[in-house]
C-alpha positions as CSV (number, residue, x, y, z in Angstrom):
1,X,130.8,-15.9,148.2
2,X,130.5,-19.5,150.7
3,X,132.5,-19.6,153.7
4,X,133.8,-23.1,154.9
5,X,135.9,-24.3,157.5
6,X,139.7,-24.4,156.4
7,X,140.9,-27.5,154.7
8,X,144.9,-29.1,153.9
9,X,144.9,-27.6,150.0
10,X,144.1,-24.1,151.2
11,X,147.8,-23.8,152.5
12,X,149.2,-22.0,149.9
13,X,146.3,-19.1,149.9
14,X,146.3,-18.9,153.1
15,X,150.5,-18.5,153.7
16,X,150.0,-16.1,150.0
17,X,146.9,-14.1,152.3
18,X,148.9,-13.8,155.2
19,X,152.1,-12.1,153.6
20,X,150.4,-10.0,151.7
21,X,148.6,-8.3,155.1
22,X,152.3,-8.6,156.9
23,X,153.7,-6.4,154.3
24,X,150.7,-3.8,154.4
25,X,150.3,-4.1,157.8
26,X,154.7,-3.2,157.7
27,X,154.4,-0.5,155.2
28,X,151.6,1.0,157.6
29,X,154.0,0.7,160.3
30,X,157.0,2.3,158.2
31,X,155.1,5.3,157.7
32,X,153.3,5.7,160.5
33,X,155.4,4.5,163.4
34,X,158.5,4.2,162.6
35,X,160.3,3.0,166.2
36,X,157.4,-0.3,166.1
37,X,158.6,-0.8,162.6
38,X,162.2,-1.1,163.3
39,X,160.9,-3.6,166.1
40,X,158.8,-6.0,163.9
41,X,161.7,-5.9,161.4
42,X,163.6,-8.1,163.6
43,X,161.1,-10.8,163.6
44,X,159.8,-13.0,161.3
45,X,156.7,-13.4,160.5
46,X,155.1,-16.5,158.7
47,X,152.7,-18.9,158.9
48,X,154.6,-22.2,158.4
49,X,153.1,-24.8,158.1
50,X,152.5,-26.3,161.2
51,X,150.9,-23.5,162.3
52,X,148.9,-24.0,159.3
53,X,148.2,-27.9,160.4
54,X,147.5,-26.1,164.0
55,X,144.6,-24.2,162.7
56,X,143.5,-26.7,160.7
57,X,142.5,-29.1,163.7
58,X,141.0,-26.3,166.0
59,X,137.9,-26.8,163.5
60,X,137.6,-22.7,164.5
61,X,139.0,-21.3,161.1
62,X,137.3,-20.6,158.3
63,X,137.7,-19.8,154.9
64,X,135.5,-17.1,152.4
65,X,135.7,-18.8,149.0
66,X,134.4,-16.5,146.1
67,X,134.3,-18.0,142.8
68,X,136.4,-21.3,143.9
69,X,139.1,-18.8,145.4
70,X,140.0,-18.5,149.2
71,X,140.1,-14.1,149.1
72,X,139.7,-14.0,152.9
73,X,139.9,-16.1,155.9
74,X,140.0,-16.1,159.8
75,X,142.2,-18.5,162.0
76,X,140.7,-19.0,165.6
77,X,141.6,-21.5,168.7
78,X,140.1,-22.6,171.5
79,X,141.2,-21.7,175.0
80,X,139.8,-22.6,178.2
81,X,139.8,-20.8,181.1
82,X,141.7,-17.5,180.3
83,X,140.9,-14.0,181.7
84,X,138.1,-15.6,183.8
85,X,136.2,-16.7,181.0
86,X,135.9,-21.0,181.6
87,X,136.0,-21.2,177.4
88,X,136.3,-19.2,174.9
89,X,137.3,-18.5,170.6
90,X,140.8,-16.9,170.4
91,X,141.0,-15.1,166.6
92,X,145.0,-14.9,166.0
93,X,144.1,-13.7,162.5
94,X,141.4,-12.5,160.3
95,X,143.1,-11.4,157.0
96,X,140.7,-10.2,153.8
97,X,141.9,-9.6,150.3
98,X,142.3,-6.2,149.8
99,X,140.1,-6.9,146.8
100,X,137.6,-8.3,148.6
101,X,137.1,-5.4,151.5
102,X,134.0,-4.0,152.1
103,X,132.2,-6.3,150.6
104,X,130.8,-8.2,153.9
105,X,133.7,-11.3,153.9
106,X,135.0,-10.1,157.2
107,X,131.2,-9.9,158.5
108,X,130.3,-13.6,157.1
109,X,133.1,-15.3,158.4
110,X,133.0,-13.7,162.2
111,X,129.4,-14.2,162.0
112,X,130.7,-18.2,160.7
113,X,132.4,-18.1,163.8
114,X,130.4,-16.9,166.3
115,X,128.4,-19.6,164.9
116,X,130.4,-21.8,165.2
117,X,131.0,-20.9,169.1
118,X,127.5,-21.4,170.2
119,X,127.5,-24.5,168.7
120,X,130.5,-25.4,170.6
121,X,129.8,-24.0,173.6
122,X,132.0,-21.7,173.6
123,X,131.7,-18.6,176.3
124,X,133.7,-15.3,174.0
125,X,135.4,-14.5,171.4
126,X,138.6,-12.7,172.1
127,X,141.3,-10.7,169.6
128,X,143.7,-8.0,170.0
129,X,143.3,-4.7,167.6
130,X,145.9,-2.7,166.9
131,X,144.5,1.0,167.9
132,X,145.3,2.3,164.5
133,X,143.9,-0.5,162.4
134,X,140.5,2.0,162.4
135,X,139.0,-0.7,159.5
136,X,139.3,-3.7,161.6
137,X,138.0,-2.3,164.7
138,X,134.9,-0.9,162.5
139,X,134.5,-4.5,161.1
140,X,134.5,-5.4,164.8
141,X,132.0,-3.7,166.1
142,X,129.8,-3.7,163.1
143,X,129.6,-7.3,164.0
144,X,128.6,-6.2,168.1
145,X,132.2,-7.0,169.3
146,X,133.3,-4.3,172.6
147,X,136.4,-2.6,171.3
148,X,139.1,-1.7,174.1
149,X,142.1,-0.1,174.1
150,X,144.7,-2.5,174.2
151,X,147.9,-3.1,175.4
152,X,150.4,-5.7,175.2
153,X,153.4,-6.8,177.1
154,X,155.2,-10.3,176.1
155,X,159.0,-12.0,177.7
156,X,161.0,-13.0,174.6
157,X,162.7,-16.6,176.0
158,X,166.4,-16.3,175.3
159,X,168.0,-19.9,175.0
160,X,172.0,-19.9,175.2
């Protein structure tokens, strides 16, 4: 397995993996949290070309490749001055194709991100993890993250 920065030609694999993971998440919500499922259904989530291009320019997003095929990725961005930290990486997504899970792909992606953070002078790495996502919690704990409960507050701007 090879971990490398995302490249221009990774867009289709990146988009496909995101769609698969998001569909899996919606199925989970449908079973476990129908109210949240209905809220999620109101918003379309997709990886547009513009969003992919943003992650391409961050220099802090990586893919895992097995046999020339992208099987996972971590998409992150650098943020300065947040939560009292001068410089941090924010992980937006970490996605691994189902048949490659529990084989060290997620661990390898996070280790590559940590290495990148050290070389870049980043102080901390943050992300949010759904408290129902046991696999993600275990992955982050295994790599050494301090995982706590989370609550998300957001305000959606409506334009009239």
